[in-house]
KOLLUMZA-129110 format. One line per field, with one value per residue (C-alpha): residue number from 1; residue in one letter; x, y, z. Coordinates in steps of 0.02 Angstrom, whole numbers. Layout:
REM residues N
n <- (NUM; ...)
res <- (A; ...)
xx <- (X; ...)
yy <- (Y; ...)
zz <- (Z; ...)
This chain:
REM residues 590
n <- (1; 2; 3; 4; 5; 6; 7; 8; 9; 10; 11; 12; 13; 14; 15; 16; 17; 18; 19; 20; 21; 22; 23; 24; 25; 26; 27; 28; 29; 30; 31; 32; 33; 34; 35; 36; 37; 38; 39; 40; 41; 42; 43; 44; 45; 46; 47; 48; 49; 50; 51; 52; 53; 54; 55; 56; 57; 58; 59; 60; 61; 62; 63; 64; 65; 66; 67; 68; 69; 70; 71; 72; 73; 74; 75; 76; 77; 78; 79; 80; 81; 82; 83; 84; 85; 86; 87; 88; 89; 90; 91; 92; 93; 94; 95; 96; 97; 98; 99; 100; 101; 102; 103; 104; 105; 106; 107; 108; 109; 110; 111; 112; 113; 114; 115; 116; 117; 118; 119; 120; 121; 122; 123; 124; 125; 126; 127; 128; 129; 130; 131; 132; 133; 134; 135; 136; 137; 138; 139; 140; 141; 142; 143; 144; 145; 146; 147; 148; 149; 150; 151; 152; 153; 154; 155; 156; 157; 158; 159; 160; 161; 162; 163; 164; 165; 166; 167; 168; 169; 170; 171; 172; 173; 174; 175; 176; 177; 178; 179; 180; 181; 182; 183; 184; 185; 186; 187; 188; 189; 190; 191; 192; 193; 194; 195; 196; 197; 198; 199; 200; 201; 202; 203; 204; 205; 206; 207; 208; 209; 210; 211; 212; 213; 214; 215; 216; 217; 218; 219; 220; 221; 222; 223; 224; 225; 226; 227; 228; 229; 230; 231; 232; 233; 234; 235; 236; 237; 238; 239; 240; 241; 242; 243; 244; 245; 246; 247; 248; 249; 250; 251; 252; 253; 254; 255; 256; 257; 258; 259; 260; 261; 262; 263; 264; 265; 266; 267; 268; 269; 270; 271; 272; 273; 274; 275; 276; 277; 278; 279; 280; 281; 282; 283; 284; 285; 286; 287; 288; 289; 290; 291; 292; 293; 294; 295; 296; 297; 298; 299; 300; 301; 302; 303; 304; 305; 306; 307; 308; 309; 310; 311; 312; 313; 314; 315; 316; 317; 318; 319; 320; 321; 322; 323; 324; 325; 326; 327; 328; 329; 330; 331; 332; 333; 334; 335; 336; 337; 338; 339; 340; 341; 342; 343; 344; 345; 346; 347; 348; 349; 350; 351; 352; 353; 354; 355; 356; 357; 358; 359; 360; 361; 362; 363; 364; 365; 366; 367; 368; 369; 370; 371; 372; 373; 374; 375; 376; 377; 378; 379; 380; 381; 382; 383; 384; 385; 386; 387; 388; 389; 390; 391; 392; 393; 394; 395; 396; 397; 398; 399; 400; 401; 402; 403; 404; 405; 406; 407; 408; 409; 410; 411; 412; 413; 414; 415; 416; 417; 418; 419; 420; 421; 422; 423; 424; 425; 426; 427; 428; 429; 430; 431; 432; 433; 434; 435; 436; 437; 438; 439; 440; 441; 442; 443; 444; 445; 446; 447; 448; 449; 450; 451; 452; 453; 454; 455; 456; 457; 458; 459; 460; 461; 462; 463; 464; 465; 466; 467; 468; 469; 470; 471; 472; 473; 474; 475; 476; 477; 478; 479; 480; 481; 482; 483; 484; 485; 486; 487; 488; 489; 490; 491; 492; 493; 494; 495; 496; 497; 498; 499; 500; 501; 502; 503; 504; 505; 506; 507; 508; 509; 510; 511; 512; 513; 514; 515; 516; 517; 518; 519; 520; 521; 522; 523; 524; 525; 526; 527; 528; 529; 530; 531; 532; 533; 534; 535; 536; 537; 538; 539; 540; 541; 542; 543; 544; 545; 546; 547; 548; 549; 550; 551; 552; 553; 554; 555; 556; 557; 558; 559; 560; 561; 562; 563; 564; 565; 566; 567; 568; 569; 570; 571; 572; 573; 574; 575; 576; 577; 578; 579; 580; 581; 582; 583; 584; 585; 586; 587; 588; 589; 590)
res <- (X; X; X; X; X; X; X; X; X; X; X; X; X; X; X; X; X; X; X; X; X; X; X; X; X; X; X; X; X; X; X; X; X; X; X; X; X; X; X; X; X; X; X; X; X; X; X; X; X; X; X; X; X; X; X; X; X; X; X; X; X; X; X; X; X; X; X; X; X; X; X; X; X; X; X; X; X; X; X; X; X; X; X; X; X; X; X; X; X; X; X; X; X; X; X; X; X; X; X; X; X; X; X; X; X; X; X; X; X; X; X; X; X; X; X; X; X; X; X; X; X; X; X; X; X; X; X; X; X; X; X; X; X; X; X; X; X; X; X; X; X; X; X; X; X; X; X; X; X; X; X; X; X; X; X; X; X; X; X; X; X; X; X; X; X; X; X; X; X; X; X; X; X; X; X; X; X; X; X; X; X; X; X; X; X; X; X; X; X; X; X; X; X; X; X; X; X; X; X; X; X; X; X; X; X; X; X; X; X; X; X; X; X; X; X; X; X; X; X; X; X; X; X; X; X; X; X; X; X; X; X; X; X; X; X; X; X; X; X; X; X; X; X; X; X; X; X; X; X; X; X; X; X; X; X; X; X; X; X; X; X; X; X; X; X; X; X; X; X; X; X; X; X; X; X; X; X; X; X; X; X; X; X; X; X; X; X; X; X; X; X; X; X; X; X; X; X; X; X; X; X; X; X; X; X; X; X; X; X; X; X; X; X; X; X; X; X; X; X; X; X; X; X; X; X; X; X; X; X; X; X; X; X; X; X; X; X; X; X; X; X; X; X; X; X; X; X; X; X; X; X; X; X; X; X; X; X; X; X; X; X; X; X; X; X; X; X; X; X; X; X; X; X; X; X; X; X; X; X; X; X; X; X; X; X; X; X; X; X; X; X; X; X; X; X; X; X; X; X; X; X; X; X; X; X; X; X; X; X; X; X; X; X; X; X; X; X; X; X; X; X; X; X; X; X; X; X; X; X; X; X; X; X; X; X; X; X; X; X; X; X; X; X; X; X; X; X; X; X; X; X; X; X; X; X; X; X; X; X; X; X; X; X; X; X; X; X; X; X; X; X; X; X; X; X; X; X; X; X; X; X; X; X; X; X; X; X; X; X; X; X; X; X; X; X; X; X; X; X; X; X; X; X; X; X; X; X; X; X; X; X; X; X; X; X; X; X; X; X; X; X; X; X; X; X; X; X; X; X; X; X; X; X; X; X; X; X; X; X; X; X; X; X; X; X; X; X; X; X; X; X; X; X; X; X; X; X; X; X; X; X; X; X; X; X; X; X; X; X; X; X; X; X; X; X; X; X; X; X; X; X; X; X; X; X; X; X; X; X; X)
xx <- (1473; 1536; 1535; 1726; 1731; 1602; 1699; 1854; 1775; 1697; 1872; 1946; 1811; 1834; 2026; 1999; 1882; 2004; 2144; 2036; 1991; 2175; 2218; 2077; 2141; 2318; 2253; 2151; 2302; 2405; 2265; 2260; 2441; 2449; 2304; 2389; 2565; 2534; 2438; 2333; 2481; 2573; 2693; 2749; 2662; 2792; 2969; 2938; 2807; 2679; 2606; 2748; 2707; 2772; 2895; 2772; 2649; 2782; 2842; 2649; 2637; 2794; 2738; 2570; 2655; 2761; 2612; 2500; 2634; 2649; 2465; 2454; 2594; 2493; 2342; 2442; 2518; 2376; 2227; 2278; 2419; 2546; 2474; 2390; 2475; 2451; 2474; 2607; 2672; 2572; 2665; 2835; 2811; 2755; 2918; 3026; 2918; 2967; 3152; 3164; 3083; 3233; 3156; 3273; 3222; 3280; 3361; 3301; 3416; 3332; 3387; 3236; 3118; 3023; 3032; 2971; 3143; 3111; 2945; 3022; 3153; 3004; 2951; 2972; 2985; 3171; 3147; 3020; 3119; 3281; 3194; 3099; 3247; 3362; 3239; 3215; 3400; 3390; 3267; 3349; 3520; 3593; 3672; 3671; 3575; 3554; 3368; 3307; 3134; 3039; 2892; 2814; 2909; 3057; 3092; 3276; 3303; 3410; 3446; 3614; 3532; 3423; 3572; 3659; 3495; 3499; 3695; 3695; 3888; 3892; 3770; 3861; 4024; 3954; 3886; 4055; 4146; 4064; 4078; 4107; 4112; 4045; 3887; 3808; 3694; 3842; 3938; 3968; 3917; 3750; 3625; 3438; 3340; 3208; 3323; 3493; 3566; 3714; 3743; 3855; 3714; 3599; 3733; 3790; 3717; 3819; 3999; 4069; 3964; 4029; 4206; 4172; 4101; 4235; 4372; 4289; 4288; 4128; 4135; 4122; 4087; 3944; 3790; 3618; 3475; 3457; 3651; 3687; 3848; 3865; 3960; 3801; 3705; 3820; 3826; 3635; 3616; 3775; 3753; 3935; 4092; 4168; 4072; 4116; 4301; 4292; 4219; 4365; 4496; 4436; 4446; 4615; 4679; 4612; 4697; 4520; 4493; 4325; 4237; 4208; 4129; 4016; 3845; 3676; 3532; 3487; 3669; 3700; 3873; 3901; 3953; 3787; 3682; 3771; 3737; 3555; 3516; 3595; 3634; 3705; 3888; 3866; 4003; 4130; 4076; 4076; 4250; 4315; 4241; 4326; 4489; 4472; 4451; 4265; 4233; 4147; 4090; 3991; 3800; 3657; 3521; 3442; 3611; 3629; 3804; 3856; 3851; 3670; 3623; 3713; 3647; 3468; 3490; 3446; 3601; 3714; 3838; 3948; 3939; 3988; 4133; 4194; 4159; 4263; 4399; 4427; 4398; 4531; 4659; 4612; 4583; 4703; 4711; 4521; 4403; 4237; 4095; 4012; 3907; 3851; 3668; 3542; 3397; 3289; 3428; 3479; 3656; 3710; 3699; 3524; 3473; 3557; 3472; 3302; 3328; 3377; 3542; 3658; 3801; 3804; 3776; 3927; 4038; 3986; 4009; 4189; 4218; 4154; 4249; 4174; 4099; 4027; 3860; 3821; 3719; 3637; 3448; 3358; 3234; 3046; 2924; 2879; 3054; 3062; 2901; 2951; 3121; 3123; 3091; 3088; 3029; 2872; 2885; 2879; 2782; 2862; 3032; 3000; 2951; 3101; 3224; 3147; 3159; 3334; 3397; 3313; 3384; 3557; 3556; 3507; 3644; 3767; 3721; 3727; 3899; 3958; 3891; 3718; 3580; 3412; 3271; 3085; 3031; 3157; 3085; 2910; 2958; 3029; 2877; 2755; 2850; 2846; 2660; 2614; 2716; 2616; 2777; 2696; 2619; 2656; 2558; 2579; 2519; 2652; 2791; 2726; 2730; 2915; 2969; 2877; 2951; 3091; 3141; 3147; 3259; 3375; 3386; 3405; 3543; 3650; 3633; 3759; 3715; 3878; 4033; 3976; 3796; 3671; 3516; 3414; 3517; 3482; 3291; 3301; 3376; 3281; 3281; 3405; 3526; 3503; 3547; 3706; 3759; 3725; 3728; 3589; 3720; 3773; 3600; 3556; 3703; 3630; 3464; 3521; 3631; 3566; 3576; 3387; 3330; 3392; 3232; 3079; 2952; 2815; 2919; 2966; 2823; 2819; 3008; 3019; 2868; 2951; 3126; 3041; 2958; 3122; 3221; 3083; 3069; 3222; 3197; 3013; 3040; 3185; 3062; 2894; 2926; 2985; 2822; 2718; 2790; 2749; 2571; 2544; 2578; 2749; 2714; 2878; 2979; 3011; 2818; 2807; 2939; 2839; 2673; 2739; 2851; 2713; 2641; 2660; 2763; 2611; 2557; 2731; 2728; 2559; 2619; 2764; 2653; 2529; 2657; 2624; 2458; 2497; 2336; 2394; 2567; 2596; 2631; 2719; 2847; 2967; 3040; 3214; 3177; 3087; 3245; 3350; 3229; 3244; 3434; 3434; 3324; 3452; 3606; 3544; 3520; 3338; 3261; 3139)
yy <- (1668; 1834; 1997; 2001; 1835; 1894; 2051; 1947; 1827; 1965; 2045; 1877; 1863; 2044; 2021; 1855; 1944; 2090; 1960; 1871; 2027; 2085; 1908; 1925; 2093; 2021; 1887; 2005; 2116; 1952; 1892; 2064; 2078; 1900; 1919; 2078; 2010; 1820; 1730; 1575; 1451; 1556; 1626; 1813; 1943; 2074; 2071; 2224; 2279; 2364; 2477; 2538; 2486; 2552; 2453; 2411; 2335; 2229; 2160; 2131; 2039; 1932; 1893; 1842; 1734; 1642; 1630; 1552; 1426; 1376; 1360; 1246; 1139; 1127; 1077; 939; 868; 891; 862; 753; 661; 712; 599; 724; 862; 1041; 1166; 1286; 1367; 1532; 1581; 1522; 1609; 1767; 1780; 1737; 1867; 2011; 1950; 1962; 2133; 2204; 2267; 2289; 2304; 2461; 2406; 2465; 2518; 2418; 2235; 2170; 2151; 1996; 1977; 1851; 1772; 1710; 1636; 1551; 1471; 1370; 1289; 1102; 1061; 1075; 1116; 1256; 1324; 1335; 1418; 1548; 1596; 1608; 1730; 1827; 1851; 1946; 2062; 2073; 2086; 2188; 2088; 2224; 2233; 2047; 2050; 1945; 1872; 1937; 1820; 1652; 1492; 1586; 1680; 1723; 1665; 1778; 1805; 1730; 1575; 1566; 1573; 1433; 1321; 1330; 1325; 1496; 1516; 1686; 1755; 1668; 1738; 1912; 1899; 1838; 1967; 2107; 2009; 2117; 2005; 2140; 2128; 1965; 1943; 1925; 1810; 1645; 1540; 1637; 1496; 1492; 1522; 1392; 1246; 1299; 1256; 1353; 1406; 1254; 1138; 1219; 1202; 1032; 959; 1077; 1029; 1203; 1299; 1202; 1240; 1423; 1424; 1324; 1432; 1585; 1518; 1413; 1297; 1112; 1056; 1172; 1079; 1118; 1106; 923; 903; 867; 929; 950; 783; 702; 774; 731; 548; 547; 615; 559; 424; 398; 402; 541; 677; 625; 609; 781; 858; 786; 842; 1025; 1027; 946; 1084; 1220; 1119; 1104; 934; 860; 777; 613; 536; 681; 627; 704; 719; 535; 483; 450; 464; 498; 313; 252; 371; 315; 133; 170; 263; 126; 232; 153; 162; 135; 1; 127; 276; 165; 102; 280; 341; 204; 246; 430; 381; 335; 221; 59; 32; 194; 160; 269; 313; 147; 60; 1; -6; -10; -200; -193; -97; -202; -362; -288; -278; -407; -364; -354; -490; -388; -242; -332; -401; -229; -169; -308; -300; -112; -114; -245; -138; 20; -27; -181; -166; -134; -280; -259; -268; -420; -456; -269; -267; -135; -65; -217; -337; -396; -418; -404; -597; -595; -478; -580; -741; -651; -588; -762; -704; -858; -773; -630; -757; -854; -701; -660; -833; -831; -689; -773; -878; -1052; -997; -830; -912; -945; -787; -794; -796; -869; -755; -766; -795; -610; -567; -675; -613; -424; -433; -551; -475; -578; -545; -625; -635; -824; -887; -1065; -996; -870; -1021; -1129; -985; -948; -1131; -1157; -997; -1042; -1214; -1149; -1021; -1156; -1271; -1138; -1102; -1291; -1315; -1174; -1258; -1186; -1309; -1270; -1295; -1343; -1167; -1111; -1248; -1193; -1014; -1058; -1182; -1053; -938; -1072; -1106; -922; -930; -1086; -1183; -1347; -1376; -1549; -1608; -1785; -1754; -1621; -1741; -1879; -1764; -1727; -1904; -1949; -1806; -1861; -1687; -1639; -1796; -1746; -1563; -1601; -1727; -1589; -1473; -1504; -1479; -1515; -1587; -1748; -1749; -1707; -1620; -1762; -1887; -1775; -1779; -1969; -1971; -1997; -1843; -1921; -1969; -1799; -1706; -1812; -1782; -1600; -1482; -1348; -1211; -1293; -1323; -1135; -1081; -1195; -1112; -932; -981; -977; -1158; -1194; -1061; -1177; -1289; -1262; -1131; -1268; -1371; -1241; -1231; -1428; -1430; -1290; -1363; -1537; -1468; -1372; -1528; -1633; -1495; -1490; -1669; -1691; -1537; -1570; -1753; -1709; -1624; -1717; -1873; -1772; -1664; -1807; -1884; -1731; -1728; -1921; -1920; -2013; -2137; -2235; -2132; -2273; -2282; -2098; -2113; -2258; -2149; -1990; -2074; -2098; -1924; -1770; -1623; -1511; -1645; -1652; -1464; -1458; -1583; -1476; -1319; -1404; -1413; -1225; -1263; -1309; -1396; -1529; -1560; -1674; -1565; -1687; -1609; -1747; -1669; -1743; -1877; -1750; -1654; -1809; -1851; -1672; -1682; -1852; -1787; -1646; -1758; -1926; -1952; -1977; -2082; -1961)
zz <- (750; 826; 738; 733; 642; 518; 481; 458; 348; 242; 224; 165; 30; -22; -34; -130; -257; -285; -315; -436; -527; -541; -611; -732; -789; -813; -921; -1030; -1057; -1098; -1223; -1303; -1336; -1393; -1520; -1585; -1610; -1647; -1780; -1750; -1771; -1629; -1745; -1729; -1840; -1788; -1729; -1611; -1488; -1600; -1457; -1346; -1167; -993; -907; -775; -906; -990; -821; -781; -954; -916; -743; -807; -937; -806; -678; -813; -858; -668; -660; -804; -728; -565; -661; -757; -606; -472; -574; -719; -627; -759; -889; -1003; -1118; -1077; -1205; -1144; -1306; -1285; -1114; -1180; -1350; -1265; -1162; -1315; -1415; -1283; -1283; -1470; -1479; -1406; -1251; -1096; -922; -833; -668; -497; -362; -238; -233; -138; -284; -350; -541; -672; -660; -486; -537; -684; -577; -496; -653; -640; -827; -859; -1041; -1012; -866; -972; -1114; -1015; -903; -1054; -1132; -975; -950; -1123; -1050; -876; -944; -804; -667; -542; -432; -404; -370; -212; -212; -54; -39; -93; -132; -206; -55; -44; -225; -335; -517; -492; -421; -579; -693; -601; -608; -801; -829; -914; -902; -988; -866; -713; -770; -782; -605; -537; -633; -537; -375; -225; -69; 41; -53; 6; -147; -258; -140; -232; -90; -59; -5; -46; 109; 72; 36; 95; -82; -132; -317; -339; -284; -415; -553; -517; -681; -786; -785; -858; -738; -591; -638; -657; -482; -405; -479; -416; -230; -220; -74; -130; 45; 88; 145; 114; 251; 211; 247; 59; -8; -196; -197; -125; -265; -407; -343; -347; -530; -621; -748; -782; -682; -787; -705; -529; -582; -662; -503; -398; -525; -520; -337; -341; -456; -339; -189; -111; -14; -32; 117; 35; 196; 234; 299; 256; 375; 349; 375; 190; 123; -63; -83; -5; -108; -275; -229; -177; -342; -452; -603; -759; -701; -513; -500; -575; -464; -310; -354; -393; -225; -135; -210; -156; 27; 47; 198; 152; 328; 366; 393; 371; 496; 470; 505; 318; 265; 74; 88; 147; 3; -130; -50; -78; -270; -390; -497; -348; -399; -511; -404; -252; -347; -386; -210; -125; -244; -220; -42; -8; -105; -34; 147; 167; 356; 387; 374; 299; 427; 339; 499; 533; 581; 522; 630; 575; 642; 471; 407; 227; 216; 287; 147; 17; 74; 82; -91; -149; -223; -236; -310; -183; -35; -101; -106; 71; 137; 74; 180; 335; 460; 490; 658; 598; 550; 735; 747; 577; 575; 430; 353; 384; 248; 253; 220; 61; -3; 33; -41; -182; -355; -518; -690; -745; -928; -925; -767; -776; -788; -654; -536; -584; -559; -384; -335; -398; -318; -149; -147; -200; -62; 70; 2; 24; 203; 253; 169; 280; 434; 455; 512; 459; 578; 550; 565; 426; 310; 354; 306; 135; 106; 131; 13; -122; -85; -117; -276; -330; -380; -344; -519; -566; -721; -781; -962; -987; -925; -1030; -1180; -1147; -1137; -1302; -1404; -1510; -1567; -1385; -1342; -1483; -1428; -1244; -1284; -1353; -1199; -1059; -872; -796; -872; -988; -911; -1045; -1009; -1061; -960; -811; -834; -828; -655; -498; -380; -260; -397; -483; -320; -301; -482; -483; -336; -321; -349; -507; -570; -525; -641; -781; -755; -776; -916; -1105; -1128; -1082; -1203; -1343; -1324; -1419; -1350; -1348; -1230; -1112; -995; -975; -955; -820; -721; -725; -666; -527; -454; -475; -375; -241; -206; -106; -5; 35; 85; 201; 310; 274; 380; 531; 518; 498; 645; 753; 684; 706; 890; 880; 750; 710; 595; 469; 462; 428; 283; 206; 212; 133; 3; -116; -95; -215; -176; -134; -6; 70; 84; 166; 296; 336; 345; 461; 607; 624; 704; 886; 906; 784; 851; 996; 1150; 1257; 1368; 1332; 1169; 1175; 1048; 939; 934; 897; 750; 685; 699; 615; 469; 432; 430; 357; 171; 124; -9; -100)
């Protein structure tokens, strides 16, 4: 190592040592004053400072209190992962003590000065930040000059910004009352250099503060460095539609139009952000934005439109109903881009199918013309595994819901003219296999048939029309499929009617239903798959062989066609295609 580097490293060590010594001195002063004025329970012994201190020492005391608070937060989140409590009452109490003592800071003439208020604005805990900043504004009660932080993470942050962050209406009004637009630090649209946030961005959680700023000239369309306007922020955090409506009303009163279709750096509009965050009243917020002119076809940087976002949500049916209804009334001449593709080549329908949402699939198919499915690509097994989310409180019910929803989606697509291929059947069967839906147990089924209480209870539950649940269980899979469509059975499964059964019967009941539903689907593809694996054995013989097999075996036969070494590789595939086409269109005997 060269001599210059040795000197440089030595200087770094000496500087670090001096800083550590200074910090230890600050902490010693803090502890001495705390011990002198507080008891062991953290309560004040005195209402005023016993020993008068200089302004410099008091500010040092406040700075140390806030710095210690920040260090404890860093320890909490970095070292303990935010899972263990950290005692912070000493620091918060010390700031409160100085504020209640009646001490007031004497203002400097120079605005470029870092104060404890700037550091307090960086506190992540909202409760602590609000308490500390409120107390510090009792100490730094002069709004002129508006001190500007000169270093660190708070570079460019002002006292005015801190007041807006905490919604301190009286302090904000004091700043704006003295506002002189020639002085940039009191300008109502002054942005924070670190993030580009304006005071309105920071105060967006506080309705009254926002109204004060807007009435004093704050720009509601100002974007930060991430391209987010205040409308983007409020649509991200709003739990109710009233806050969004009030924001529009204030700007309407000021004759200030809002850029409702503004995009941030990732291409998100306020409508897209509201849908992605899925707050409590997201349907009402989305409907209101559409009525105010939000474009329902705008996409983000990934090509996702609002329809893509909705179709990825398990609770998307009700939201989609609102969205389609309002879009039709607001944009009667503009057709929704139902077939729009994102960067992964998926349409909203593709997402809804991969998420196994029959209600959403049905609503989208109603919007499509008969020939619009020509370019539809059935999801792969990875797509189903990635996007399907189901609760697991009852494993057997989870599997039944998964099977019924998947078969309902397939039935809807086929009714619209979509023809499944063998590769599509393999994808869905691999997904079923991973979820272990093939779980037939004869002992459980026999227990159902011999249980008189179950028969009586099941006879009172209706599946469709006059068909009771018990009568449905007695039908063979083929006749059951003819009497009750998969979509109708899916609606039955998601209803509360199945909950009327006794808990001890539920597991056997759900397992048996899953097997009954899967029988027709698995048998549709097993003979064709066996035909390919057996080197062109007559299809009638293939049907006879597979007819006596269990669903798990039928699934395994279909999955085996993925192995090219097992499939007949003859170049004459015309008859194979005919057989595949036949298996789709011809009723089978499961």
